[in-house]
C-alpha positions in Angstrom: -1.8 -22.0 -24.1 -1.2 -23.3 -20.8 -3.8 -23.4 -17.8 -2.4 -22.6 -14.7 -3.0 -25.5 -11.9 -5.8 -25.5 -9.1 -3.1 -25.3 -6.5 -1.4 -22.4 -7.7 -4.4 -20.4 -8.5 -6.8 -21.2 -5.9 -10.1 -20.4 -6.2 -14.1 -20.4 -4.4 -16.3 -23.2 -5.5 -18.2 -19.9 -7.5 -14.6 -19.4 -9.4 -14.0 -16.2 -7.2 -10.7 -15.6 -6.1 -9.8 -17.6 -3.3 -9.5 -15.2 -0.5 -10.8 -11.6 -1.6 -14.1 -13.3 -2.8 -14.0 -11.6 -5.7 -15.3 -11.7 -9.2 -14.6 -9.3 -12.3 -17.7 -7.7 -11.9 -17.6 -6.8 -8.3 -14.5 -4.3 -8.7 -13.8 -0.6 -10.4 -10.9 0.0 -12.1 -10.0 2.3 -9.5 -9.6 0.6 -6.0 -9.3 2.1 -2.4 -7.6 -0.1 0.2 -7.0 0.4 3.6 -6.0 -1.8 6.1 -8.7 -1.5 8.7 -12.5 -2.9 7.4 -14.2 -0.2 9.5 -12.6 2.3 7.2 -13.3 0.8 3.9 -17.0 1.2 5.1 -16.3 4.8 6.2 -15.5 5.3 2.4 -18.1 3.0 1.1 -20.8 5.5 2.9 -19.6 8.2 0.3 -21.2 6.7 -2.2 -23.9 7.5 -4.1 -25.0 4.3 -4.8 -23.7 0.7 -3.6 -23.8 -2.2 -5.7 -21.8 -5.0 -3.9 -20.2 -5.8 -0.4 -18.5 -8.5 -0.1 -15.9 -9.9 2.7 -14.2 -12.8 3.4 -12.1 -12.9 6.9 -10.3 -9.5 6.9 -11.0 -9.0 3.2 -14.1 -6.8 3.0 -15.2 -5.3 -0.3 -17.5 -2.8 -1.1 -18.1 -1.3 -4.9 -20.5 1.3 -5.6 -20.7 4.8 -7.6 -19.2 8.3 -6.5 -19.9 11.2 -8.3 -20.6 9.2 -11.4 -17.5 7.1 -10.9 -17.1 4.1 -9.8 -15.1 2.9 -7.1 -14.5 0.0 -5.0 -13.2 0.3 -1.1 -11.4 -2.8 0.0 -10.0 -3.8 3.3 -6.6 -5.6 3.4 -5.7 -6.1 6.9 -2.6 -5.4 8.0 1.0 -5.7 6.4 3.0 -6.6 3.2 1.9 -10.6 3.5 -2.2 -9.1 3.3 -0.8 -7.1 0.1 0.9 -10.0 -1.5 -2.8 -11.7 -1.3 -4.8 -8.6 -2.1 -2.2 -7.5 -5.2 -2.1 -11.2 -6.7 -5.8 -12.0 -6.1 -6.7 -8.5 -7.6 -4.8 -9.3 -11.0 -5.9 -12.6 -11.0 -9.5 -11.1 -11.4 -8.8 -8.6 -14.0 -6.4 -10.6 -15.8 -7.1 -14.0 -15.4 -9.9 -15.6 -16.9 -10.6 -17.6 -14.0 -13.2 -20.0 -15.4 -10.5 -21.1 -17.8 -7.4 -20.6 -15.9 -5.6 -18.7 -18.8 -4.4 -15.2 -18.7 -6.7 -13.1 -20.9 -4.8 -11.4 -24.1 -5.9 -7.9 -23.1 -4.0 -6.6 -20.1 -6.0 -4.4 -17.9 -4.8 -2.1 -15.5 -5.9 -0.8 -11.8 -5.4 2.0 -10.3 -5.4 0.9 -6.3 -4.6 4.1 -4.2 -3.7 3.5 -0.5 -5.1 5.3 2.7 -3.3 4.9 5.5 -2.3 5.6 9.2 1.5 6.3 9.5 4.1 7.7 12.0 6.3 10.7 10.8 9.9 10.1 10.8 10.8 13.8 10.9 10.0 16.7 13.5 8.5 18.8 11.1 5.9 16.3 9.6 3.2 17.5 12.5 0.2 15.1 13.3 -2.8 15.2 11.0 -1.2 16.2 8.3 -0.9 14.1 5.3 2.0 12.7 3.4 2.5 10.8 -0.8 4.4 8.2 -0.7 6.7 9.1 -3.6 9.1 5.7 -3.3 8.1 3.3 -0.9 11.5 1.5 0.9 11.0 -2.1 2.3 12.4 -3.7 5.3 10.1 -6.5 4.9 11.8 -8.4 1.8 8.8 -9.6 0.0 10.1 -8.4 -3.5 13.0 -10.5 -3.3 10.8 -13.7 -4.2 9.9 -11.8 -7.0 12.8 -11.5 -10.2 12.3 -8.2 -11.3 12.0 -8.3 -14.6 11.1 -5.0 -15.0 13.7 -2.9 -13.5 11.5 -1.8 -11.1 14.2 -1.1 -8.2 15.7 2.2 -7.3 19.0 0.7 -7.4 21.4 3.9 -6.5 18.5 5.2 -3.9 18.3 1.7 -2.4 22.5 1.7 -2.2 22.9 4.8 -0.2 20.5 4.1 2.2 22.6 0.2 2.4 25.5 2.0 3.0 24.3 5.2 5.1 22.4 2.7 7.6 25.4 0.3 7.3 22.2 -1.6 7.2 22.7 -5.3 8.4 22.8 -8.6 6.3 21.2 -10.6 9.1 18.3 -8.4 7.8 16.2 -8.7 4.4 17.9 -6.4 1.8 16.1 -3.7 1.9 14.6 -2.0 -1.8 13.2 1.1 -3.7 10.6 1.3 -5.9 8.9 4.3 -7.0 4.8 5.3 -6.7 2.7 6.2 -10.2 3.5 9.2 -11.7 -0.1 9.4 -13.3 -1.6 8.8 -9.7 1.7 11.1 -8.3 -0.1 14.0 -10.3 -3.5 13.4 -10.0 -3.6 13.1 -5.9 -0.2 14.5 -4.7 -0.7 17.7 -5.4 0.4 20.2 -1.8 1.1 17.1 -0.1 4.4 16.1 1.6 6.2 13.8 -0.5 8.9 12.0 0.4 10.0 8.1 0.6 8.2 6.4 2.7 9.6 2.9 5.2 7.7 -0.3 4.9 8.6 -2.1 8.4 7.6 -5.9 8.6 5.9 -5.4 12.2 4.2 -2.2 14.4 6.6 -3.1 17.1 10.1 -3.8 16.6 10.5 -3.6 13.0 9.9 0.5 13.9 11.8 0.7 17.0 9.2 0.3 19.8 10.9 -1.4 22.9 8.0 -2.4 25.3 9.7 -6.2 27.1 12.1 -6.8 24.2 15.2 -5.1 23.8 16.0 -4.0 20.3 19.0 -5.9 17.8 19.6 -2.3 16.3 18.5 0.6 18.6 19.9 3.1 16.3 18.0 1.9 13.2 15.5 4.4 13.5 17.9 7.6 14.0 19.5 6.0 10.7 16.3 6.2 8.8 15.5 9.7 10.3 18.5 10.7 8.8 18.8 9.8 5.4 19.4 12.4 2.7 19.7 11.3 -0.7 19.4 14.1 -3.9 16.6 16.1 -1.9 15.2 13.2 -0.6 14.3 11.8 2.8 12.3 9.4 4.8 8.8 10.8 5.8 7.1 8.6 7.6 6.8 4.5 9.0 3.9 2.2 7.7 3.5 -1.7 6.9 2.0 -1.9 3.4 3.3 0.5 0.5 7.0 -1.1 -0.8 5.3 -4.5 -1.5 1.8 -2.6 -3.1 4.4 0.0 -5.5 6.7 -2.9 -5.9 3.7 -5.8 -6.8 1.9 -3.4 -8.7 4.0 -1.8 -10.7 5.1 -5.8 -11.7 1.8 -6.5 -12.2 1.5 -3.4 -14.6 -1.0 -0.9 -12.4 -0.7 2.0 -11.2 -0.2 2.4 -7.1 -0.3 5.2 -4.8 0.2 5.2 -0.7 -1.3 8.8 0.3 -1.3 8.2 4.8 -2.6 10.3 7.5 0.2 11.1 10.1 -1.4 9.9 13.3 2.0 10.0 15.2 5.0 11.8 15.5 8.3 9.2 16.4 10.6 12.1 17.3 8.2 14.7 18.4 6.8 12.0 21.0 3.4 13.0 20.2 -0.2 11.7 19.0 -3.3 12.2 17.4 -5.8 13.7 19.8 -8.6 12.7 17.5 -6.9 10.8 14.1 -10.7 9.9 12.9 -11.3 13.5 11.8 -8.0 13.6 9.9 -8.7 10.5 8.0 -12.2 11.7 7.1 -10.4 14.6 5.6 -8.1 12.6 3.8 -11.0 10.0 2.3 -13.1 13.3 1.1 -9.7 15.3 -0.5 -9.0 11.5 -3.0 -12.6 10.7 -3.7 -12.6 14.4 -4.8 -9.3 13.9 -6.4 -10.1 11.3 -8.0 -13.4 12.1 -9.6 -12.7 15.8 -10.3 
């Protein structure tokens, strides 16, 4: 079996993966990812027992026991570029022999659930409510760098959005990927569901104007008004499309549930989103361990 070169799989001196600083024993098969390191800590405070805390740069990992189930809480930082690091390195931890630099014969599939904060793009989705991302719509372009050998992209849905929005060819080609049905059935009950748009930035790419005018000021309206076979775009954030795309290509189960802290159409913002985030954490932990 060919070894993976040092420049391709970069490891620390202790044979942990380069950015996350993790080895196989450090993580559970069920991983909750969040952007904010403080939120990863809050999740870990629910654990009955803490086994590991490991930090490197913005990446913070807590692994412990909750309700007799081993769970990892991991802070990823913001953006699909960080998700690219996190997903590839988590997969390497469980599916590559880090000492030998060889692929393992047996594939391990992780359950990776993102708990995020997000802005609703529909007027009827109130702040402090929860949205489960049935699909991720990527404006980031990340998945265009990977070969889609599993035909993971929702071609008809993607083409319908491109046509509806008259999407500019100056921008990265959008793509749409579906969530894990297994995790959807376990966690998504009674939650608002739809397409989550993943932007490549917080300001201009999400239609916010401070001092620089937008090149495509009509894009958010196109996002809001898109409908296809009873599907609509519910919210905008910055990680889900990469999570779904890389997760599916690598053979992992992935799902995003977001706390809606802003409504972009109604111009409203949560009075205290920390309370609703805590409710979301408790909901997901309960459903993961029931």
